[in-house]
N, C-alpha and C positions, 0 to 999 in steps of 0.2 A: 561526455556520456560514454558508457562502456559499450564496445562493439558487440560483445557477447549478448548483452541485454537487447541491443538493437536487433540482432539476429533472432533471438527468442521471440520478440514481438512480431517479426516479419513472418513467422511460421504459423501464426494463429489466424482464426477467422477474422475477416475485415472488421466486423463490429467489435470483436474483442481487442483487436489491435488499436482501434480508435480509443477505447476505454483505457487500455494500457498506456498509450502515449499521453493521454490527459492526466492519468495518475502519475506517470513518470515526471512530467513537467511540473505538476503540483508539488511533488516531493522535492524536486530541485529548487523550486521557488520558495518553498516553506522552510527548508533546512539548508541554509547556506553551507557549502563545503561538504555536502553529504557524499559518502563513498558509495558508489553504485557498483555492484558486482553480480555475476551469475554464480549462485551458490546453491548446492543441492538441487540444481536444475531449474532454479527460479530466480528472478530478479530480487536481490536483497539490497537494502539501504542501511548504511551504518553511519552513526555520528560519533566521532571520537572513539571508534572501536566498539561501540555498543550497537546492538541491533535496534533499528528504528522502525522499519517497515519491510513488508514483502508483498510482491504481486505474484499471484499464482493463477494461471488459466486452467480451468477444468471444463469438462463437457457442459456447455450451456451457460457458463458463468465465468466471471473474473472475480477472484477473491483478493481483497486488500486487507492486510492485517497490520496492526500497529502493536508495538511492544511497550512495556513500562506503563501500562494503561489501567492499573488497579483503581485509580481514582476517577476514571472515565465511566460515566453511567451508560448502560445499554440504552439503545434507542429502538424500541419495538419496531420490527419490520425493516430495520436499516443496519444496525450494528449490534453484534452479540458478543458475549464473553466467551473466551476459549480457555480451557483448562481451569486454573484457579482464579481466572479473571485478570491476570497480569497481561494477557493479550486480548485485544478486541478485533473483530473481523466483520467486514461488510462483504456480502455476496451480491455482485452486480450482474444484472441480466440484460439481454438485448431489449431495447426500447424503454428501459426504466429511466425515469428522471433521476439523475445522480446529483446529489448535493455536494459538489466538489469543495465549495467554501467550508461546509461543515467538516468534511474530511480533513481539510487543511488546518482548521482550527483544532481538531482533535490531535493531529500530528504535531502541531506546534506545542500543544500542552504536554504531550508525552515525550517530546524530545528536549524540552526546556532544561531539564535537570541532567541531561547526558553530557558529562564533562570528561 
């Protein structure tokens, strides 16, 4: 795990740090040999040099975005399309029940073709 990402997570609100750590572990468990780095001031995850996911903390939420997600449908109230739909993002808030297995399934699908 990247020490810059660890430092990023250590500086956010405790509830955000908990979500970030769970997302981080989920990414590492879902995408073997993922490259974790702090880029553009946020934790980014790459598979074979291609962007796979990013975690971004904002006021009152944690955003988790996956790339290569054109074929992933939106889930109303959970995951939405960004831009032209190639990216999908979930905004996670304090006290929200988070479906980490669903996020892991989405991530597995979006990274399967990254070679």
